[in-house]
C-alpha positions as CSV (number, residue, x, y, z in Angstrom):
1,X,39.9,178.3,84.1
2,X,41.6,180.4,86.8
3,X,44.9,181.9,85.7
4,X,45.1,184.6,88.3
5,X,47.8,183.0,90.5
6,X,50.2,182.0,87.7
7,X,53.5,183.7,87.0
8,X,54.7,184.6,83.5
9,X,56.4,181.9,81.6
10,X,58.1,182.3,78.2
11,X,57.2,180.1,75.3
12,X,60.7,178.4,75.5
13,X,60.3,177.8,79.3
14,X,56.8,176.3,78.6
15,X,58.1,174.0,75.9
16,X,61.0,172.8,78.1
17,X,58.7,172.2,81.0
18,X,56.2,170.3,78.9
19,X,58.9,167.8,77.7
20,X,59.5,166.6,81.3
21,X,55.9,167.1,82.6
22,X,53.8,164.3,83.9
23,X,50.6,166.1,83.2
24,X,49.8,168.3,80.1
25,X,49.2,172.0,80.2
26,X,48.3,174.4,77.5
27,X,50.0,177.7,77.1
28,X,48.6,181.2,76.3
29,X,50.2,184.6,76.6
30,X,52.8,183.5,79.2
31,X,50.3,181.5,81.4
32,X,50.2,177.8,81.9
33,X,46.7,176.4,81.7
34,X,46.3,173.0,83.4
35,X,44.1,170.5,81.5
36,X,41.5,169.3,83.9
37,X,40.1,165.8,83.7
38,X,36.9,165.4,81.7
39,X,33.5,163.9,82.4
40,X,32.3,160.6,81.0
41,X,30.2,162.6,78.5
42,X,33.2,164.7,77.4
43,X,35.3,161.5,77.0
44,X,32.6,159.8,75.0
45,X,32.0,162.7,72.6
46,X,35.8,162.9,72.0
47,X,36.0,159.2,71.1
48,X,33.0,159.5,68.8
49,X,34.3,162.5,66.9
50,X,37.7,161.0,66.3
51,X,36.0,157.7,65.2
52,X,33.6,159.5,62.8
53,X,36.3,161.7,61.3
54,X,38.7,158.7,60.8
55,X,35.9,156.6,59.2
56,X,34.8,159.4,56.9
57,X,38.3,160.4,55.8
58,X,40.3,157.2,55.7
59,X,40.4,157.0,51.9
60,X,41.5,160.6,51.4
61,X,44.7,162.4,51.9
62,X,43.8,163.4,55.4
63,X,45.2,162.5,58.8
64,X,43.1,162.6,62.0
65,X,44.7,163.2,65.4
66,X,43.2,162.9,68.9
67,X,44.0,165.1,71.9
68,X,47.5,163.8,72.2
69,X,48.8,166.2,69.5
70,X,49.7,169.7,70.4
71,X,48.8,172.5,68.0
72,X,50.9,175.6,67.8
73,X,49.7,179.1,67.3
74,X,53.0,180.7,66.5
75,X,51.8,184.2,65.8
76,X,50.3,184.3,69.3
77,X,52.8,182.2,71.2
78,X,50.1,179.7,72.2
79,X,50.0,175.9,72.4
80,X,46.9,173.8,72.8
81,X,45.8,170.2,72.8
82,X,42.5,170.2,70.9
83,X,40.2,167.2,71.2
84,X,40.6,166.3,67.5
85,X,42.5,167.7,64.6
86,X,42.5,167.0,60.8
87,X,45.4,167.7,58.5
88,X,45.3,167.7,54.7
89,X,48.3,166.1,53.1
90,X,51.6,166.0,55.0
91,X,51.6,167.2,58.6
92,X,54.0,170.1,59.3
93,X,55.5,169.2,62.7
94,X,58.0,171.1,64.8
95,X,59.9,168.1,66.2
96,X,62.4,170.1,68.3
97,X,60.0,169.6,71.2
98,X,58.3,166.7,72.8
99,X,55.4,166.3,72.4
100,X,55.8,167.6,68.8
101,X,53.9,170.7,67.7
102,X,51.5,170.5,64.7
103,X,51.6,173.7,62.7
104,X,49.1,173.1,59.8
105,X,45.6,172.0,61.1
106,X,42.8,172.2,58.6
107,X,40.0,171.4,61.1
108,X,40.2,171.7,64.9
109,X,37.5,170.2,67.2
110,X,37.0,171.2,70.9
111,X,34.6,169.3,73.0
112,X,33.2,171.7,75.7
113,X,32.9,170.9,79.3
114,X,31.9,173.2,82.2
115,X,35.5,173.8,83.3
116,X,36.8,174.6,79.8
117,X,33.9,176.1,77.8
118,X,34.7,179.8,78.5
119,X,38.3,179.4,77.5
120,X,37.6,177.2,74.4
121,X,35.0,179.8,73.1
122,X,37.2,182.9,73.8
123,X,40.9,183.3,73.7
124,X,41.6,179.8,72.4
125,X,39.4,180.3,69.4
126,X,40.9,183.7,68.8
127,X,44.3,182.1,68.7
128,X,43.2,179.3,66.4
129,X,41.8,181.9,64.0
130,X,45.3,183.2,63.3
131,X,46.5,179.8,61.9
132,X,46.6,180.3,58.1
133,X,45.8,176.7,57.3
134,X,42.8,176.4,59.6
135,X,39.5,176.5,57.6
136,X,37.1,175.1,60.2
137,X,36.6,175.0,64.0
138,X,33.9,172.8,65.7
139,X,32.8,173.3,69.3
140,X,30.8,170.4,70.5
141,X,28.9,170.6,73.8
142,X,29.3,167.5,76.0
143,X,26.2,168.1,78.1
144,X,23.5,169.0,75.5
145,X,23.0,168.6,71.8
146,X,24.8,171.6,70.4
147,X,27.5,171.7,67.7
148,X,28.8,175.1,66.6
149,X,30.6,175.1,63.3
150,X,32.9,178.0,62.5
151,X,34.0,178.3,58.9
152,X,36.6,180.7,57.5
153,X,34.7,182.5,54.7
154,X,37.4,185.2,54.0
155,X,40.7,186.4,55.5
156,X,39.8,187.3,59.1
157,X,36.1,186.5,58.7
158,X,34.4,183.4,60.2
159,X,30.7,182.3,59.9
160,X,29.0,180.2,62.5
161,X,26.2,177.7,62.1
162,X,24.7,176.0,65.1
163,X,23.2,172.4,65.1
164,X,20.9,171.5,68.0
165,X,18.9,168.6,66.7
166,X,19.9,165.0,66.7
167,X,18.5,164.8,63.1
168,X,21.0,167.5,61.9
169,X,24.0,166.7,59.8
170,X,27.1,168.9,59.8
171,X,28.6,169.3,56.3
172,X,32.4,169.7,56.9
173,X,33.9,172.4,54.7
174,X,37.0,171.5,52.7
175,X,36.6,167.8,53.8
176,X,34.7,165.1,52.0
177,X,32.7,164.3,55.2
178,X,29.4,164.8,56.9
179,X,28.9,164.5,60.6
180,X,25.5,163.2,61.6
181,X,24.8,164.8,65.0
182,X,23.0,161.7,66.2
183,X,26.2,159.7,65.7
184,X,28.3,162.3,67.5
185,X,26.1,161.9,70.6
186,X,25.6,158.1,70.2
187,X,25.5,156.6,73.7
188,X,26.3,159.9,75.4
189,X,24.3,160.5,78.6
190,X,23.0,164.0,78.1
191,X,21.4,166.3,80.6
192,X,17.6,166.2,80.5
């Protein structure tokens, strides 16, 4: 994502612009980050992950959101639209802005595409790591079978596990759910 030509914008300016914007942007360190359109594979994986999470968690005290919810990283003045988010219990929402800002994600899921992969794996994840309620972060590749699960194991420490086989199952931490990798990629046209 090219940010070289952007001018500095304060968090308040970003939030005010976003209320009236026709297209969504993310915000990190004073820079507006346009959200590019996704590929058919990216879209399909997003749909699958929200469906699987909702089905697995529908009887518990969890709420699943899709990419329409904005997650705030207050300590870093960053605002992102992850592809899927899970909250335990009651969502903490900053409703002063539209769209509202979710402050207490338990699980964040980003589906990688060529145009966003570097950002999703770098500064974005670094920001997410500062959210006290976040216990788990999934990065799902949309072009090949690859799910990377980051789990908070202690304050400031995260452990990664990579799943690259369709026969793998991702055991979600802190959630009564398993994600069969084959189901995540069901009817997704992957690169050969």
